C-alpha positions as CSV (number, residue, x, y, z in Angstrom):
1,M,-5.9,195.5,104.9
2,K,-5.6,199.2,105.7
3,K,-2.7,200.7,103.9
4,I,-0.9,203.8,105.1
5,G,1.2,205.6,102.4
6,I,3.7,208.4,102.6
7,L,4.3,210.7,99.7
8,Y,7.7,212.4,99.8
9,G,10.5,214.0,97.8
10,Q,14.1,214.8,98.7
11,E,14.0,214.0,102.4
12,N,15.7,210.7,103.3
13,T,15.5,209.9,107.0
14,F,11.9,210.5,108.2
15,P,9.9,208.7,105.5
16,Q,11.6,205.3,105.8
17,A,11.7,205.5,109.6
18,F,8.0,206.2,109.6
19,I,7.2,203.3,107.4
20,D,9.4,200.9,109.4
21,R,8.0,202.0,112.8
22,I,4.4,201.3,111.7
23,N,5.3,197.9,110.3
24,E,7.4,197.1,113.4
25,K,4.2,197.4,115.5
26,N,2.8,194.5,113.6
27,I,-0.8,195.6,114.1
28,N,-3.3,193.3,112.5
29,G,-4.8,194.7,109.3
30,I,-2.4,197.7,109.1
31,M,0.7,198.2,106.9
32,A,2.7,201.1,105.6
33,E,4.6,201.8,102.4
34,A,5.8,204.6,100.1
35,V,3.0,205.8,97.8
36,M,3.3,204.7,94.2
37,I,1.3,206.5,91.5
38,D,0.5,205.4,88.0
39,M,-2.7,206.3,86.1
40,V,-4.9,208.7,88.0
41,K,-8.5,208.4,87.0
42,Q,-11.1,210.9,88.1
43,A,-13.1,209.9,91.2
44,D,-11.2,206.6,91.4
45,P,-10.4,205.5,95.0
46,T,-6.8,204.8,95.9
47,E,-5.6,201.7,97.7
48,Y,-4.6,203.8,100.7
49,A,-6.7,204.5,103.8
50,V,-4.2,207.2,104.9
51,I,-1.6,209.2,103.0
52,I,0.9,211.4,104.8
53,D,1.8,214.2,102.4
54,R,5.3,215.6,102.6
55,I,5.8,217.1,99.1
56,S,2.7,218.3,97.3
57,Q,3.3,221.9,98.2
58,D,6.1,221.8,95.6
59,V,4.5,219.4,93.0
60,P,1.1,220.5,91.6
61,F,0.6,217.0,90.0
62,Y,0.7,215.4,93.5
63,R,-1.7,218.1,94.9
64,A,-4.2,217.2,92.2
65,Y,-3.7,213.5,92.9
66,L,-4.3,214.0,96.7
67,K,-7.5,216.0,96.2
68,N,-8.8,213.2,94.0
69,A,-7.8,210.6,96.6
70,A,-9.4,212.7,99.4
71,I,-12.8,213.0,97.6
72,S,-12.7,209.3,97.1
73,G,-12.2,208.5,100.8
74,T,-8.5,208.6,101.6
75,A,-7.6,210.4,104.8
76,V,-4.9,212.8,103.5
77,L,-2.7,214.4,106.2
78,N,-2.7,217.4,105.8
79,N,-6.0,218.3,104.2
80,P,-5.0,219.2,100.6
81,F,-8.1,221.4,100.1
82,W,-7.3,223.6,103.1
83,W,-3.6,223.8,102.4
84,S,-4.3,224.9,98.8
85,A,-6.4,227.9,100.1
86,D,-4.2,228.7,103.1
87,E,-1.7,231.6,103.4
88,K,0.2,233.4,106.1
89,F,-1.6,236.8,106.1
90,F,-4.9,235.1,106.6
91,N,-3.4,232.9,109.3
92,N,-2.3,236.0,111.2
93,A,-5.8,237.4,111.1
94,L,-7.2,234.1,112.3
95,A,-4.7,233.9,115.1
96,I,-5.9,237.3,116.4
97,K,-9.5,236.1,116.3
98,T,-8.4,233.0,118.2
99,G,-6.7,235.0,120.9
100,V,-3.1,234.2,120.0
101,P,-0.7,237.1,119.8
102,V,1.1,237.8,116.5
103,P,3.4,240.6,115.2
104,K,1.8,243.7,113.7
105,T,1.5,243.0,110.0
106,V,0.2,244.8,106.8
107,L,-0.5,243.5,103.3
108,L,1.3,245.1,100.4
109,P,0.3,245.1,96.7
110,S,2.9,243.7,94.3
111,K,5.5,246.0,92.8
112,D,4.8,244.8,89.3
113,R,1.4,244.2,87.7
114,P,0.2,240.7,87.3
115,D,0.3,239.4,83.7
116,D,-2.6,240.5,81.5
117,T,-3.5,243.6,83.6
118,N,-3.0,247.3,83.2
119,E,-3.5,250.5,85.1
120,N,-7.3,250.1,84.8
121,S,-7.1,246.9,86.8
122,F,-6.1,248.9,89.8
123,R,-8.8,251.6,89.9
124,N,-9.7,250.5,93.4
125,L,-6.2,250.8,94.8
126,K,-5.4,254.1,96.5
127,Y,-2.4,255.8,95.0
128,P,0.0,256.5,96.6
129,L,-0.4,254.3,99.6
130,D,-0.1,256.1,102.9
131,W,3.5,254.8,103.4
132,D,4.1,257.1,106.4
133,S,1.2,255.5,108.3
134,I,2.3,252.0,107.3
135,F,5.8,252.6,108.6
136,D,4.6,254.3,111.7
137,H,2.3,251.3,112.5
138,I,5.0,248.6,111.9
139,G,8.2,250.4,112.9
140,F,11.7,249.5,112.0
141,P,13.5,247.1,112.0
142,A,10.9,245.1,110.2
143,Y,10.6,242.0,108.0
144,M,9.2,241.8,104.5
145,K,8.1,238.4,103.3
146,P,5.7,236.8,100.8
147,Y,2.1,236.7,102.1
148,A,1.9,233.0,101.0
149,G,5.5,232.0,101.0
150,G,7.5,229.4,102.9
151,G,11.0,228.1,103.7
152,W,12.2,231.7,104.4
153,K,12.4,232.4,100.7
154,N,12.3,236.1,99.6
155,V,12.5,237.3,103.2
156,Y,14.1,240.7,103.8
157,K,15.2,242.4,107.1
158,L,14.7,246.1,106.7
159,N,16.2,248.9,108.9
160,N,14.6,251.9,107.4
161,S,12.3,253.2,104.6
162,E,15.1,253.5,102.1
163,E,15.9,249.8,102.5
164,F,12.2,249.0,102.2
165,F,11.7,250.8,98.8
166,K,14.9,249.3,97.4
167,S,13.9,245.7,98.5
168,H,10.3,246.1,97.5
169,S,11.4,247.1,94.0
170,E,13.0,243.6,93.6
171,T,10.0,241.6,94.5
172,G,8.3,241.6,91.1
173,Q,4.8,240.2,91.1
174,L,5.0,238.7,94.6
175,I,2.4,239.9,97.1
176,M,4.4,240.8,100.2
177,M,3.6,241.7,103.8
178,L,5.5,244.0,106.2
179,Q,5.8,242.7,109.7
180,E,7.2,244.2,112.9
181,E,10.4,242.6,114.3
182,I,9.9,240.8,117.6
183,E,13.1,241.1,119.6
184,F,12.9,237.9,121.6
185,N,14.7,236.4,124.6
186,E,13.3,232.9,124.0
187,Y,12.2,231.1,120.8
188,F,10.3,227.9,120.4
189,R,9.5,225.5,117.5
190,C,6.6,223.2,118.4
191,Y,5.5,220.1,116.6
192,C,1.8,219.5,116.8
193,L,0.5,216.1,115.5
194,G,-3.1,214.9,115.6
195,G,-4.3,218.2,116.9
196,N,-3.2,217.7,120.5
197,E,0.2,216.0,120.6
198,V,2.7,218.8,121.2
199,R,6.5,218.8,121.5
200,I,8.0,222.1,122.5
201,M,11.6,222.5,121.3
202,Q,13.9,225.4,122.2
203,Y,15.1,226.9,118.9
204,E,17.6,229.6,117.8
205,P,16.7,230.7,114.3
206,R,19.9,232.9,114.1
207,N,22.2,229.9,114.3
208,P,23.3,227.8,111.2
209,H,20.6,225.4,110.3
210,H,22.2,222.3,111.9
211,L,22.7,224.2,115.2
212,R,19.2,225.7,115.6
213,Y,17.7,223.2,118.0
214,V,18.9,224.0,121.5
215,H,19.6,221.0,123.7
216,D,20.9,222.6,126.9
217,G,19.0,225.8,127.1
218,P,18.2,227.7,130.3
219,P,15.3,226.4,132.5
220,L,11.9,227.6,131.5
221,S,8.9,228.4,133.6
222,K,5.9,226.0,133.6
223,K,3.6,228.9,133.0
224,L,5.3,229.9,129.8
225,L,5.5,226.4,128.5
226,D,1.8,225.8,129.3
227,T,0.9,229.0,127.4
228,V,3.0,227.9,124.4
229,K,1.3,224.5,124.3
230,D,-2.2,226.1,124.7
231,Y,-1.5,228.5,121.8
232,T,-0.2,225.7,119.6
233,I,-3.3,223.6,120.1
234,K,-5.6,226.6,119.5
235,L,-3.9,227.5,116.2
236,N,-4.0,223.9,114.9
237,A,-7.6,223.4,116.0
238,A,-8.6,226.6,114.1
239,L,-6.6,225.7,111.0
240,G,-7.2,222.0,111.0
241,Y,-3.7,220.8,110.5
242,D,-2.8,217.1,111.4
243,F,1.0,217.6,111.1
244,N,2.4,221.1,111.6
245,T,4.9,223.2,113.4
246,V,4.4,226.5,115.2
247,E,7.2,228.9,116.0
248,F,7.0,231.4,118.8
249,A,9.2,234.4,119.7
250,V,8.9,235.4,123.3
251,R,9.0,239.1,124.1
252,D,8.4,240.4,127.7
253,G,7.0,237.0,128.6
254,I,4.5,236.9,125.8
255,P,4.8,234.3,123.1
256,Y,4.1,235.7,119.6
257,A,3.2,233.2,116.9
258,I,5.7,233.8,114.0
259,D,5.2,230.9,111.7
260,F,2.4,228.3,111.9
261,C,1.7,227.2,108.3
262,N,4.0,224.3,107.7
263,P,2.2,221.3,106.1
264,A,5.5,219.4,105.6
265,P,7.7,220.6,108.5
266,D,11.3,219.6,108.8
267,A,11.7,216.2,110.4
268,D,15.2,215.2,109.3
269,I,17.3,213.6,112.0
270,N,20.3,215.7,111.0
271,S,18.6,219.0,111.8
272,V,16.1,218.2,114.5
273,G,18.4,215.8,116.5
274,Q,17.8,212.3,117.7
275,D,15.4,212.9,120.5
276,N,13.1,215.1,118.5
277,F,13.3,212.7,115.5
278,D,12.4,209.7,117.6
279,W,9.4,211.6,119.1
280,V,8.0,212.7,115.7
281,V,8.5,209.3,114.1
282,E,6.6,207.5,117.0
283,T,3.9,210.1,117.2
284,A,3.3,210.3,113.5
285,A,3.1,206.5,113.3
286,N,0.5,206.3,116.1
287,M,-1.5,209.1,114.5
288,A,-1.5,207.4,111.1
289,I,-2.5,204.1,112.6
290,K,-5.4,205.7,114.6
291,R,-6.7,207.4,111.4
292,A,-6.4,204.2,109.4
293,Q,-8.4,202.3,112.0
294,A,-11.1,205.0,112.0
295,H,-11.2,205.2,108.2
296,K,-14.6,204.8,106.6
297,P,-14.4,203.8,102.9
298,G,-16.2,206.0,100.5
299,Q,-16.7,208.8,103.0
300,M,-14.8,212.0,103.6
301,N,-12.0,211.3,106.1
302,L,-10.3,214.7,106.1
303,T,-9.7,217.0,109.1
304,W,-11.3,220.4,108.9
305,G,-10.5,223.3,111.3
306,T,-13.0,225.0,113.5
307,F,-12.8,228.1,111.2
308,V,-14.4,226.1,108.4
309,K,-16.7,223.9,110.5
310,N,-18.1,226.8,112.5
311,A,-18.8,228.7,109.3
312,I,-21.0,225.8,108.2
313,T,-22.5,224.7,111.5
314,P,-22.1,227.5,114.2
315,D,-20.9,226.5,117.6
316,P,-24.1,226.1,119.6
317,T,-22.4,227.3,122.8
318,K,-21.9,230.7,121.1
319,T,-25.3,231.0,119.5
320,E,-27.1,234.2,120.6
321,V,-30.5,233.6,122.2
322,K,-33.0,236.2,121.3
323,K,-35.7,237.2,123.7
324,A,-39.3,237.0,122.6
325,P,-40.8,240.4,122.0
326,A,-42.7,241.8,124.9
327,V,-46.5,241.6,124.7
328,A,-48.3,244.9,125.1
329,K,-50.7,245.0,128.0
330,T,-54.3,246.2,127.3
331,K,-56.6,247.7,129.8
332,K,-59.5,245.5,130.9
333,A,-63.0,246.7,130.1
334,P,-65.2,247.4,133.1
335,A,-67.1,244.3,134.2
336,K,-70.8,244.3,133.3
337,A,-73.4,242.7,135.5
338,T,-74.4,239.4,134.1
339,T,-76.4,236.5,135.1
340,P,-74.4,234.1,137.2
341,T,-73.2,231.1,135.1
342,A,-71.4,228.0,135.9
343,K,-67.6,228.4,136.0
344,T,-65.6,226.8,133.2
345,P,-61.9,226.0,133.4
346,A,-59.7,228.9,132.3
347,A,-58.1,228.5,128.9
348,K,-54.4,227.9,129.2
349,K,-52.1,230.5,127.7
350,A,-50.1,229.4,124.8
351,P,-46.4,229.3,125.7
352,V,-44.2,232.0,124.4
353,K,-41.5,230.5,122.2
354,V,-37.9,231.6,122.7
355,T,-35.8,230.9,119.6
356,A,-32.1,230.7,119.2
357,T,-30.9,232.0,116.5
358,K,9.3,251.6,117.2
359,A,10.5,254.1,115.8
360,K,8.4,256.5,113.7
361,T,9.8,256.7,110.2
362,V,8.6,259.5,108.0
363,T,9.3,259.4,104.2
364,K,8.0,261.2,101.2
365,A,9.0,258.4,98.9
366,K,6.2,257.0,96.8
367,V,5.7,253.7,95.1
368,A,4.0,253.8,91.7
369,P,1.1,251.5,91.0
370,P,2.2,248.0,90.0
371,T,4.3,248.2,86.8
372,T,5.4,245.7,84.2
373,K,7.0,242.5,85.2
374,K,10.6,242.5,86.3
375,P,13.0,239.7,87.3
376,V,12.6,238.8,91.0
377,K,15.8,238.8,93.1
378,K,15.4,236.1,95.7
379,A,16.9,236.3,99.1
380,T,17.1,233.0,100.9
381,T,18.2,231.7,104.2
382,T,19.3,228.2,105.2
383,K,15.9,227.3,106.7
384,S,14.7,224.3,104.6
385,K,11.4,222.7,103.8
386,S,10.9,219.0,103.2
387,K,10.6,218.2,99.5
């Protein structure tokens, strides 16, 4: 029997619907249930061929459990090793290398020093930072957000440098990034499951949470939708996510990837709506069943993105072919008269091997190097994350 488990927290509608849909299919040798955890022994396999993770981003104990399960053969969706190392600033850099547009973004040091550090820990940090160049590059309005955050926590909209310095002083030890605002005329949120199943949803992030999914939006061009789908698949292929959402803000016909690091994206029927809910339940069930059927006990059954895979085994289609070095020509010595001899076959030459191998803001304000720890004032929005 191949068991499919789902690990979840506060969400109520998706997990049970997912379990029920798999079991309703009545596929021989496949069943689904909620994961139950008791004693966790190192390197001890679990009873699950597949686990859908919906909560470990908030519960470190579950993250450790899932890594232990994965190394023992369970196909954990999403890959707990990659999600543990992933963060938004790196994702933006990877998107650029993948050919997907993203807003201009810079990384900022924390306002307060990390614990157990002092001024000598920051000898390599230029002081003061060239704030004028940073503001000139990004422009205002701008958004400041944690480089590895989620759920729209500690996100600030800033209209000028004065607001920036005031808000940055409240962020404590958080590492922030400053990002240009994309004034959009269209916005999409896209589910991507199994790497290639995409559902594009019109979305209005400025609405209250329960009204963000647009059901009767204006007609959209096929070209734009095809581009959004293509970018969604490219990002998830590079990152290696099995279950993710990607958000795009469209400016002047160009979709900019805004948020694409969501290992437990919202799938609650009360926010995404019935049609989107039915799609994600059905698609997630089919994906989990397929992974369970392909599961190989005792082997690694995780999904790894092309960024990691190509770093280990380069893509042969992109391997540079080096030309063999040219052989210097030598002048032939004058022929000497010799006694005629019988002709012998000419020696064959050895083959030569070819081997592959917006508004400029000027300010004189300065931010001191990270100082001692201060309370962090959190600014939140209504955008939720499954727990």
